[in-house]
Each structure stands twice: as C-alpha cells, then as structure tokens.
C-alpha positions as MATLAB code, in Angstrom:
seq = 'MSTVPVALAGRGYDVRVGSGLLADIAAQCGPLLRKPAVPIVTDAHVAPLWQDAIDASLAAAGKRARWLVLPAGEATKDWAHLEEVCDFLLAEGVDRGDHILALGGGVIGDLTGFATSVLKRGCGFVQLPTSLLAQVDSSVGGKTAINTRAGKNLIGAFHQPALVLADIGALATLPPRELRAGYAEVVKYGLIDDPAFFAWCEANGAALLAGDEDLRAEAVRRSVEAKARVVAADERETTGTRALLNLGHTFGHALEAECGYDGTLLHGEAVAMGMVLAARYSVRRGEMAGQDAERIAAHFRAMDMRAELPQLNLSCDGRTLANHMLHDKKMDAGTLPFLLMRGIGQAWLAKDVALDDVARFLDEQLAR';
ca = [
       0.000    0.000    0.000;
       1.148    3.537   -0.757;
      -0.198    6.664    0.897;
      -0.560   10.030   -0.820;
      -1.283   12.982    1.486;
      -3.586   15.771    0.344;
      -2.155   18.771    2.169;
      -4.906   21.244    3.109;
      -4.705   23.418    6.204;
      -7.018   21.891    8.780;
      -8.648   19.605    6.189;
      -5.795   17.392    5.064;
      -6.339   13.673    4.526;
      -4.672   10.606    3.081;
      -5.367    8.673   -0.095;
      -4.340    5.052    0.380;
      -3.676    3.018   -2.746;
      -3.392   -0.760   -2.554;
      -5.167   -4.095   -2.693;
      -7.412   -5.569   -0.008;
      -8.425   -2.235    1.514;
     -12.186   -2.786    1.276;
     -12.048   -6.175    2.975;
     -10.110   -4.477    5.779;
     -12.474   -1.520    6.012;
     -12.897   -1.508    9.798;
      -9.156   -1.299   10.459;
      -8.565    1.196    7.645;
     -11.217    3.617    8.897;
     -10.423    3.037   12.574;
     -11.637    5.847   14.860;
     -13.586    7.509   12.058;
     -16.311    4.915   12.721;
     -17.439    6.085   16.149;
     -20.719    4.209   16.480;
     -21.768    0.556   16.198;
     -23.880    1.338   13.113;
     -21.997    2.437    9.964;
     -24.072    4.084    7.181;
     -22.912    3.106    3.692;
     -24.234    4.545    0.419;
     -23.637    2.481   -2.717;
     -25.355    1.407   -5.921;
     -26.978   -1.731   -7.247;
     -23.953   -2.732   -9.344;
     -21.385   -2.353   -6.581;
     -23.325   -3.724   -3.586;
     -23.319   -7.415   -4.627;
     -19.551   -7.297   -5.192;
     -18.474   -5.893   -1.833;
     -21.341   -6.122    0.637;
     -20.333   -9.466    2.167;
     -16.662   -8.545    2.608;
     -17.465   -5.191    4.182;
     -20.154   -6.682    6.424;
     -17.648   -9.274    7.645;
     -14.926   -6.717    8.357;
     -17.278   -4.476   10.292;
     -18.854   -7.390   12.191;
     -15.407   -8.579   13.299;
     -14.887   -5.116   14.798;
     -18.241   -5.187   16.589;
     -19.994   -2.940   14.091;
     -22.818   -3.400   11.612;
     -23.301   -1.861    8.206;
     -26.452    0.073    7.375;
     -26.819    0.020    3.598;
     -28.557    2.383    1.206;
     -28.410    0.841   -2.279;
     -29.301    3.267   -5.070;
     -29.822    2.669   -8.793;
     -26.592    2.661  -10.781;
     -25.945    5.333  -13.380;
     -25.578    9.072  -13.936;
     -29.328    9.626  -13.553;
     -28.952    8.942   -9.810;
     -27.089   12.249   -9.364;
     -30.306   14.248   -9.044;
     -32.495   16.070   -6.509;
     -34.678   13.059   -5.787;
     -31.789   10.792   -4.846;
     -30.082   13.561   -2.880;
     -33.254   13.756   -0.803;
     -33.275    9.981   -0.427;
     -29.682    9.957    0.849;
     -30.368   12.776    3.315;
     -33.533   11.099    4.595;
     -31.636    7.827    5.051;
     -28.831    9.504    7.002;
     -31.257   11.428    9.196;
     -33.201    8.238    9.925;
     -29.898    6.638   10.937;
     -29.331    9.417   13.455;
     -26.134   10.680   11.854;
     -24.297   13.342   13.874;
     -21.943   16.003   12.585;
     -18.991   14.038   13.947;
     -19.926   10.833   12.127;
     -18.465    9.570    8.860;
     -20.560    8.059    6.090;
     -18.968    5.622    3.649;
     -19.426    6.322   -0.071;
     -18.806    3.053   -1.908;
     -18.842    3.210   -5.689;
     -17.863    5.291   -8.663;
     -18.050    9.013   -9.242;
     -21.838    9.172   -9.081;
     -22.013    7.739   -5.565;
     -19.014    9.759   -4.394;
     -20.389   13.039   -5.741;
     -23.907   12.434   -4.460;
     -22.891   11.224   -0.996;
     -20.277   13.930   -0.657;
     -22.814   16.632   -1.442;
     -25.380   15.120    0.935;
     -22.824   15.119    3.766;
     -21.825   18.700    2.955;
     -25.344   19.963    3.672;
     -26.584   17.449    6.259;
     -26.637   19.244    9.620;
     -24.445   21.884    7.930;
     -21.737   19.355    7.256;
     -20.667   15.942    8.504;
     -17.822   13.632    7.547;
     -17.494   11.028    4.838;
     -15.001    8.508    3.479;
     -14.526    7.916   -0.227;
     -14.314    4.246   -1.256;
     -13.905    4.593   -5.033;
     -14.431    1.380   -6.991;
     -13.961    2.705  -10.543;
     -10.704    3.828  -12.119;
     -12.190    7.227  -12.903;
     -13.197    7.749   -9.287;
      -9.863    6.514   -7.936;
      -7.762    8.875  -10.029;
     -10.068   11.875  -10.144;
     -13.480   12.388   -8.562;
     -12.748   10.891   -5.116;
      -9.885   13.330   -4.502;
     -10.225   17.075   -4.084;
     -13.609   17.618   -2.475;
     -15.761   18.533   -5.469;
     -19.282   17.213   -4.837;
     -22.406   17.849   -6.873;
     -25.590   16.711   -8.544;
     -26.895   17.290  -12.060;
     -29.955   19.310  -13.060;
     -31.882   19.914  -16.282;
     -29.615   22.922  -16.896;
     -26.441   20.849  -16.903;
     -23.948   18.632  -15.152;
     -22.592   19.299  -11.636;
     -24.190   22.742  -11.377;
     -25.474   22.231   -7.819;
     -22.749   21.278   -5.379;
     -20.154   22.226   -2.805;
     -16.493   21.830   -1.970;
     -16.451   19.238    0.817;
     -13.291   17.250    1.460;
     -13.434   13.601    2.542;
     -11.711   12.481    5.718;
     -10.019    9.559    3.949;
      -9.879    7.924    0.512;
      -9.277    4.189    0.106;
      -8.451    3.272   -3.501;
      -8.593   -0.531   -3.583;
      -6.846   -1.615   -6.784;
      -8.565   -4.996   -6.521;
     -11.891   -3.279   -7.209;
     -10.737   -2.455  -10.729;
     -10.856   -6.151  -11.632;
     -14.647   -5.998  -11.299;
     -15.077   -3.267  -13.927;
     -16.415   -3.912  -17.422;
     -13.708   -3.120  -20.021;
     -15.609   -0.081  -21.279;
     -15.749    1.521  -17.820;
     -12.079    0.797  -17.263;
     -11.180    2.514  -20.538;
     -13.380    5.486  -19.642;
     -11.521    5.903  -16.357;
      -8.213    5.561  -18.146;
      -8.946    8.802  -19.996;
      -8.550   10.673  -16.695;
      -5.159    9.002  -16.180;
      -3.988   10.245  -19.578;
      -5.226   13.726  -18.655;
      -2.513   14.166  -16.032;
       0.149   13.591  -18.651;
      -1.426   16.054  -21.044;
      -1.736   18.790  -18.408;
       1.895   19.133  -17.363;
       3.761   15.814  -17.482;
       4.753   14.694  -20.991;
       6.848   11.877  -19.517;
       3.714   10.443  -17.897;
       1.873   10.620  -21.213;
       4.736    8.652  -22.756;
       4.403    6.183  -19.857;
       0.728    5.794  -20.760;
       1.604    5.154  -24.397;
       4.045    2.441  -23.315;
       1.929    0.841  -20.585;
      -1.725    1.685  -21.245;
      -2.558   -1.542  -23.062;
      -1.078   -3.752  -20.333;
      -2.757   -1.668  -17.645;
      -6.146   -2.121  -19.282;
      -5.457   -5.825  -19.813;
      -5.126   -6.374  -16.069;
      -1.583   -5.666  -14.846;
      -2.242   -4.788  -11.193;
       1.169   -3.219  -10.573;
       0.706   -0.853  -13.509;
      -2.792    0.001  -12.318;
      -1.467    0.826   -8.853;
       1.290    3.001  -10.323;
      -1.184    4.827  -12.574;
      -3.535    5.532   -9.659;
      -0.718    6.634   -7.362;
       0.856    8.978   -9.915;
      -2.511   10.425  -10.887;
      -3.473   11.047   -7.261;
      -0.087   12.640   -6.556;
      -0.633   14.997   -9.493;
      -4.135   15.918   -8.397;
      -3.111   16.327   -4.752;
      -0.483   18.893   -5.766;
      -3.030   20.904   -7.709;
      -5.704   20.722   -5.017;
      -3.234   21.802   -2.326;
      -2.293   24.832   -4.429;
      -5.843   25.847   -5.410;
      -8.508   24.020   -3.405;
     -11.505   26.058   -4.590;
     -10.356   26.877   -8.114;
      -9.765   30.551   -7.352;
      -6.308   31.079   -8.887;
      -6.827   29.160  -12.136;
      -4.420   26.363  -11.262;
      -7.114   23.829  -10.427;
      -8.986   24.693  -13.620;
      -6.265   22.804  -15.485;
      -7.831   19.594  -14.167;
     -10.804   20.340  -16.429;
      -8.821   19.671  -19.600;
     -11.243   18.150  -22.113;
     -14.250   18.716  -19.876;
     -15.774   21.772  -21.592;
     -16.058   19.909  -24.877;
     -16.819   16.652  -23.065;
     -19.668   18.027  -20.954;
     -21.275   19.474  -24.083;
     -21.170   16.041  -25.702;
     -22.639   14.422  -22.585;
     -25.449   16.968  -22.492;
     -26.284   16.388  -26.147;
     -26.358   12.627  -25.534;
     -28.745   13.169  -22.622;
     -26.650   11.345  -19.987;
     -28.309    8.139  -21.175;
     -25.255    5.886  -21.055;
     -24.432    6.069  -24.749;
     -21.423    8.213  -23.808;
     -19.684    7.650  -20.484;
     -18.083   10.617  -18.729;
     -14.529    9.372  -19.303;
     -15.294    8.696  -22.954;
     -16.561   12.257  -23.298;
     -13.421   13.607  -21.606;
     -11.199   11.589  -23.943;
     -12.940   13.000  -27.000;
     -12.952   16.408  -25.348;
      -9.175   16.324  -24.970;
      -8.789   15.384  -28.632;
     -11.047   18.309  -29.547;
      -9.153   20.685  -27.247;
      -5.895   19.642  -28.902;
      -7.288   20.043  -32.418;
      -8.798   23.408  -31.565;
      -5.393   24.450  -30.244;
      -3.923   23.428  -33.605;
      -6.607   25.461  -35.370;
      -5.530   28.517  -33.361;
      -1.883   27.935  -34.286;
      -0.836   27.097  -30.726;
      -0.053   23.385  -31.002;
       1.609   21.167  -33.574;
      -0.821   19.041  -35.537;
       1.314   15.948  -35.006;
       0.926   16.309  -31.211;
      -2.847   16.501  -31.470;
      -2.975   13.440  -33.694;
      -0.641   11.600  -31.316;
      -3.267   12.074  -28.607;
      -6.064   10.857  -30.884;
      -3.954    7.885  -31.984;
      -3.375    6.825  -28.384;
      -7.063    6.783  -27.566;
      -7.783    4.845  -30.761;
      -5.081    2.353  -29.762;
      -6.905    1.912  -26.438;
     -10.113    1.098  -28.393;
     -11.733    4.448  -27.591;
     -13.583    6.785  -29.934;
     -11.641    9.861  -30.995;
     -13.820   11.282  -33.791;
     -17.099   13.184  -33.406;
     -18.881   11.369  -36.289;
     -18.525    8.138  -34.291;
     -21.168    9.476  -31.884;
     -23.795    9.744  -34.637;
     -25.069   13.064  -33.282;
     -27.993   14.733  -35.021;
     -26.925   18.293  -34.225;
     -24.613   21.019  -35.465;
     -21.670   22.768  -33.871;
     -23.810   25.656  -32.631;
     -25.991   23.262  -30.644;
     -22.941   21.783  -28.942;
     -21.477   25.231  -28.276;
     -24.746   26.364  -26.714;
     -24.450   23.586  -24.133;
     -21.247   25.283  -22.997;
     -23.164   28.366  -21.880;
     -24.047   26.444  -18.708;
     -20.418   25.617  -17.936;
     -19.423   26.342  -14.313;
     -16.315   28.208  -15.512;
     -18.433   30.878  -17.227;
     -17.313   34.259  -15.859;
     -18.973   37.570  -16.770;
     -20.184   36.140  -20.071;
     -16.800   34.697  -21.018;
     -15.965   30.996  -20.969;
     -12.292   30.163  -20.347;
     -11.102   27.179  -22.393;
      -8.415   24.664  -21.467;
      -6.154   24.458  -24.496;
      -2.655   23.110  -25.164;
       0.608   24.467  -26.521;
       1.907   20.912  -26.677;
       1.678   17.615  -24.842;
       2.122   18.460  -21.168;
       1.515   22.183  -21.774;
      -2.119   22.897  -20.914;
      -3.178   26.481  -20.309;
      -6.331   28.509  -19.706;
      -7.357   30.681  -22.647;
      -9.769   33.535  -21.966;
     -10.123   34.887  -25.500;
     -12.139   32.079  -27.095;
     -15.300   33.063  -28.998;
     -18.089   30.485  -28.913;
     -18.941   31.365  -32.518;
     -15.487   30.149  -33.510;
     -15.901   27.023  -31.383;
     -19.210   26.318  -33.145;
     -17.517   26.586  -36.560;
     -14.719   24.302  -35.393;
     -17.214   21.727  -34.148;
     -19.027   21.821  -37.496;
     -15.696   20.968  -39.123;
     -15.127   18.102  -36.704;
     -18.646   16.735  -37.223;
     -17.924   16.635  -40.965;
     -14.602   14.753  -40.687;
];
C-alpha cells in the first residue's frame, strides 16, 4: 500500500492506494467509525460485489453496516436521490462528527459527498472509489455535486473527505468499457503538465487495461499525486491552477449533455474526446503542432476508444454543442475560459475564445 497525502490546512487527509483495503475496512477507517452502526451509500452494481466482505470486516470489529443501495448510473445524481440519501442519514441518526462511507464510482461519491456537505451543515465522509475514474479523479479534491436539467454538476459544494481508500482490486470488477473510460482521466494528467507520464501511458496503457495490477497501482498513485499537488495549491479553483484539471471537460460536458446522460457516452469517454477536440482546436488557433494533437487521438484509438465526433452519430450542429457550454461552471462575466494546449504536457487557460469560432470548429469536426 502507498499513501498520498492531500495537504490542506485543517482539512488534510490521506489517499491510500493498494489491494485488499475494502475487505479491511474496519481497520482502515479506525476511529472515524465512532458508532456501532456504519451508514454506507452504494449502488446496485457495486453492492453485490463488496457487501459481504465489508459486512464481515465491520462485524469482526463489533460494528454493523447500514446500507442504502441506489440505482446505478448518472441519472442517480439528481435532486430526488439527494433527498433519499439525506432522509436515510437522518433516519440513521447521523451526527456532525460521524463519517458516512461512499462506496462506488463518481456518481455515488459526488452524491454522498454533497449530501454530507449539507446534512446538519456538514458531517464527515469517506470515499471508497471502486472505478478507475473515481480513484484517479473524482474521489480526490472535495468537489461534490448533482446534475440538473440545466447541466452537469451545477449544484454542489467543496467538501473534502476524511479519507480515501483506492482498492486496486476493485478495478478487476469493472467492465472493459468503464475501465477505458476511467483511463482517460489518467492520460489527462500527462497532457496537463507531465509529458513523460503521457509517454508512460503510451508504453503501458494496453497492459494496464489488460489487467496488470502493478501498472494500475502506479497509474492511480501517480494520478493522485498529481491531483493532490493541484488541489493543495488551489482548493476552490480561485487562482486558475485547479482549472487545469478540467482539460477536455468543456467539450466533453457538451457532448454528454447532447447525448442526454443516457449511457451512450460515459463521462470518461466524453473527456477523452474532449481532450482530442481541445488539442485540435489548439492546432486550429496555431498554438499546437498538428502531429501532437494526432498523437493524442492515436493513443485513444489504440486503447479502443472513440476519438472522432462522427462516431457518436449526433444529429446536431456545432452551434448546438457550443450552446451547451453556456451552462459551464467556468463561465465568468459572459466569457468561458477554455483549457487548451501548446503541446503535450503544456495545458493552459485561454480567456479569448469566442463560442462562434468554437461552433464553426465543431461543425468541421462533425464533418470529418
């Protein structure tokens, strides 16, 4: 097991990366579990995989799990399920000093984290990410939210977990498509500011996806270390540093919105295509070499991921996609900053991008 500290004044916590952490949950969480009853929020896909092992660990420590099992999928990140989580926790008599366990992917982590941020004006929670995407990205940094009709993650709060346990063994339970979607967020850290890590992904990505546990552990650890540095420098995205973590997300969220969050495009898949689009738009602006942008697209294709907009079979134009971006959380005084690239490992925040130009660019990409 390796431990990555997230250094925040008065709110610091550890991210532990290793195998067997979930089956040892009682010892790993230790004094965070103050009461005999331990509330756990999970989903219908994850519960059958881990419920017995977690029940056994807690029972051996004289505790009992209290489970709330929600439907799996992005649609669960809504007002109705937020209310259900809050009602469950209140019925369990949760106090502000208690810690709720969030077991699952990014949906469960975001939803549970937001519920605990508002319940009794804030109580504690532990992230138990079971997807690669959640382990390397959404479980670390304290961003919690739900979706609304207006867009993705528009209602939320910064609320840091008390602990993150990234059990590498959980990745063996993922369908290949979900594993690839999470892998996109691993690649992101190389594209932001670490070209050597992107090269590492090119050399090791296929073996990682095929099941090499050591490579998976290294990818999670290095990704978490990268995110922890950014979060420590800019916890609430006020200086622009943390915004770099959104590389590919402005384009990606627009694609997700157009697809209706119906599962035809997973979040990580959208981010992967969004990073390809960000690179190609950077080329269009004369800021990045075309060969670098196509190197990124080629890597995702090599990992059996879609890299071209026509592959989504969208029945819309570039203006429609650009209009989705008007609801982006980064919108500031009518201007939307865009994460672009000057090269692999050279992401930067551009504040002079016109959505009309983005719409034209997207029309070109839809016609490729």
